[in-house]
C-alpha positions as CSV (number, residue, x, y, z in Angstrom):
1,M,37.6,-14.9,-17.2
2,N,38.3,-17.8,-14.9
3,G,35.5,-20.1,-13.7
4,P,34.1,-20.3,-10.1
5,D,36.4,-21.2,-7.2
6,Y,36.2,-22.2,-3.6
7,E,37.2,-18.9,-2.1
8,F,33.8,-17.9,-0.7
9,E,33.5,-21.2,1.0
10,K,37.0,-21.0,2.4
11,A,36.2,-17.6,3.9
12,A,33.1,-19.0,5.6
13,L,34.9,-22.0,6.9
14,K,37.7,-19.8,8.2
15,G,35.0,-17.7,9.9
16,G,33.8,-20.8,11.9
17,A,31.3,-22.5,9.6
18,F,31.4,-26.3,9.3
19,F,29.0,-26.9,6.4
20,V,28.7,-24.2,3.7
21,A,25.9,-24.6,1.2
22,G,25.6,-23.0,-2.2
23,V,22.0,-22.2,-3.2
24,D,20.5,-21.3,-6.6
25,E,17.2,-21.4,-8.3
26,V,16.0,-21.7,-11.9
27,G,12.7,-21.0,-13.5
28,R,11.7,-17.4,-12.6
29,G,11.2,-16.4,-16.2
30,P,9.2,-19.2,-17.8
31,L,5.4,-18.9,-18.3
32,C,4.7,-22.3,-16.8
33,G,6.0,-25.0,-14.5
34,P,7.4,-24.8,-11.0
35,V,10.4,-22.7,-9.8
36,T,13.1,-25.1,-8.7
37,A,16.0,-24.6,-6.3
38,A,18.9,-26.6,-5.2
39,A,21.2,-26.5,-2.2
40,V,24.6,-28.2,-2.3
41,I,27.3,-28.8,0.3
42,L,30.4,-29.9,-1.6
43,D,33.0,-32.2,-0.3
44,P,36.1,-30.0,-0.4
45,N,38.2,-33.0,-1.1
46,N,36.0,-34.2,-4.0
47,I,34.8,-31.3,-6.1
48,P,33.8,-32.3,-9.6
49,A,35.9,-30.7,-12.3
50,G,34.3,-28.3,-14.7
51,L,31.7,-26.7,-12.4
52,N,30.4,-23.5,-13.9
53,D,27.2,-21.4,-14.3
54,S,24.7,-23.9,-15.8
55,K,23.9,-21.6,-18.6
56,K,27.5,-21.8,-19.9
57,L,27.4,-25.6,-20.1
58,T,26.0,-27.9,-22.8
59,R,23.1,-30.1,-21.8
60,A,25.4,-33.2,-22.0
61,K,27.9,-31.5,-19.7
62,R,25.2,-30.5,-17.3
63,D,23.8,-34.0,-17.2
64,A,27.3,-35.5,-16.6
65,L,28.0,-33.0,-13.8
66,F,24.6,-33.6,-12.3
67,D,25.4,-37.2,-11.7
68,Q,28.9,-36.4,-10.3
69,I,27.5,-33.8,-7.9
70,I,24.7,-36.1,-6.6
71,A,27.3,-38.8,-6.0
72,S,29.8,-36.7,-4.2
73,A,27.9,-33.9,-2.4
74,D,25.0,-33.4,0.0
75,C,22.2,-32.1,-2.3
76,C,18.6,-31.2,-1.9
77,I,16.2,-30.1,-4.7
78,A,13.0,-28.2,-3.8
79,H,10.2,-26.5,-5.7
80,A,7.5,-23.9,-5.4
81,S,4.4,-24.8,-7.3
82,V,2.6,-22.8,-10.0
83,E,-0.2,-22.3,-7.4
84,E,2.3,-20.8,-5.0
85,I,3.9,-18.6,-7.7
86,D,0.5,-17.2,-8.5
87,E,-0.4,-16.7,-4.9
88,I,2.7,-15.1,-3.4
89,N,4.5,-13.9,-6.6
90,I,7.5,-15.4,-8.4
91,L,10.2,-13.7,-6.3
92,R,8.8,-14.9,-3.0
93,A,8.2,-18.3,-4.5
94,S,11.8,-18.6,-5.7
95,H,12.9,-17.7,-2.2
96,L,10.6,-20.2,-0.7
97,A,12.0,-22.9,-3.0
98,M,15.5,-21.9,-1.8
99,E,14.5,-22.1,1.8
100,R,13.0,-25.6,1.3
101,A,16.2,-26.8,-0.5
102,L,18.4,-25.6,2.3
103,A,16.2,-27.1,5.0
104,G,16.2,-30.5,3.2
105,L,19.9,-31.1,3.3
106,R,21.2,-34.1,5.2
107,Q,23.7,-32.0,7.0
108,T,22.5,-28.8,8.6
109,A,24.3,-26.0,6.8
110,D,25.6,-23.3,9.1
111,Y,26.3,-20.9,6.3
112,A,24.7,-20.4,2.9
113,L,25.9,-18.7,-0.3
114,I,22.9,-17.4,-2.1
115,D,23.0,-16.6,-5.8
116,G,21.8,-13.1,-6.6
117,N,21.5,-9.9,-4.6
118,M,18.9,-10.9,-2.0
119,I,18.8,-13.2,0.9
120,P,15.4,-14.9,1.4
121,K,13.6,-13.4,4.3
122,G,12.6,-16.8,5.7
123,L,16.1,-18.1,5.9
124,A,17.2,-19.1,9.4
125,T,20.8,-19.9,8.3
126,P,23.4,-17.1,8.2
127,A,23.9,-16.3,4.6
128,Q,25.7,-14.1,2.0
129,A,24.2,-13.0,-1.3
130,V,26.7,-13.4,-4.1
131,I,25.9,-11.5,-7.4
132,K,26.6,-13.8,-10.4
133,G,27.4,-16.4,-7.8
134,D,27.0,-19.3,-10.2
135,A,30.1,-18.0,-12.1
136,R,32.1,-17.2,-8.9
137,S,31.4,-20.0,-6.3
138,V,31.7,-23.7,-7.1
139,S,29.0,-24.5,-4.6
140,I,26.5,-22.1,-6.2
141,A,27.6,-23.4,-9.6
142,A,26.8,-26.9,-8.5
143,A,23.4,-25.8,-7.2
144,S,22.7,-24.1,-10.5
145,I,23.4,-27.3,-12.4
146,I,21.3,-29.5,-10.1
147,A,18.3,-27.1,-10.3
148,K,18.6,-26.6,-14.1
149,V,18.8,-30.3,-14.9
150,E,16.0,-31.2,-12.6
151,R,13.6,-28.5,-13.8
152,D,14.4,-29.3,-17.5
153,R,13.5,-32.9,-16.8
154,I,10.2,-31.9,-15.2
155,M,9.3,-29.8,-18.2
156,T,10.2,-32.6,-20.6
157,Q,8.0,-35.0,-18.6
158,L,5.1,-32.5,-18.7
159,T,5.2,-32.6,-22.6
160,V,3.8,-36.2,-22.5
161,E,0.6,-34.8,-20.9
162,F,0.6,-31.6,-22.9
163,P,2.4,-31.9,-26.2
164,G,2.8,-29.1,-28.7
165,Y,4.1,-26.3,-26.5
166,G,7.8,-27.3,-27.0
167,W,8.6,-27.5,-23.3
168,E,11.2,-30.1,-23.9
169,N,13.2,-27.5,-25.8
170,N,12.0,-24.1,-24.3
171,A,11.7,-25.2,-20.6
172,G,8.5,-23.1,-20.5
173,Y,10.0,-19.8,-21.6
174,G,7.9,-17.7,-23.9
175,T,9.4,-18.7,-27.2
176,K,7.6,-18.2,-30.5
177,Q,6.5,-21.8,-30.6
178,H,5.2,-21.7,-27.0
179,L,3.3,-18.5,-27.6
180,E,1.8,-19.8,-30.8
181,A,0.7,-23.0,-29.0
182,L,-0.9,-21.0,-26.3
183,R,-3.0,-19.2,-29.0
184,V,-4.0,-22.5,-30.7
185,L,-4.1,-25.0,-27.8
186,G,-4.9,-22.7,-24.9
187,V,-3.7,-22.4,-21.3
188,T,-2.8,-25.6,-19.3
189,P,-3.0,-26.1,-15.6
190,H,0.8,-25.7,-15.5
191,H,0.7,-22.1,-16.8
192,R,1.3,-19.3,-14.3
193,R,-1.9,-17.2,-14.4
194,S,-0.3,-14.3,-12.7
195,F,2.1,-13.8,-15.6
196,K,1.0,-11.2,-18.1
197,P,0.9,-13.2,-21.3
198,I,-1.2,-15.9,-19.6
199,H,-3.4,-13.4,-17.8
200,N,-4.0,-11.6,-21.1
201,I,-5.1,-14.8,-22.9
202,L,-7.4,-15.7,-20.1
203,Y,-8.8,-12.2,-19.8
204,Q,-9.5,-12.1,-23.6
205,A,-11.2,-15.5,-23.4
206,N,-13.8,-14.2,-21.0
């Protein structure tokens, strides 16, 4: 299967758009940390080679592409906090992060390509949901790389304050090491209390 291309963007530009943004988020599944989104408007004359779904790339390749995307495109990274996730639920929080990323671009995007099958309800920009978009659209692929690298770096930084959970390797997902650390070390302020494994630990502690 071929990698992502610029066809979705071309169609939007042909339809009258001037600035087409790809939008993706990362961090819906982990037990802790924020959910992170990125919006990217690529320069059609300077698209970094090798863009793809961030999950299909090595960490070294993601890091290299991160720098190239930041240098050549209009990018914005945004988050929804653990508190927001617990208050409004992870789906709404991920959409909120997407809305914030799109709103923070230097250029005002007049069309957005959203990874997944839902368009965030609060989005003012005309948009199209693209299922598996990070493997089909280079703009969404770029956004997936930016969001993934940024969130991984955040989780690595948090290990300085809370070592032992393996966040530098598991990015907050419920791996065996992470779950064992939760049992031994307990729940941190960065854990999502609305998520079942965390809720159960807190409930059992009372």
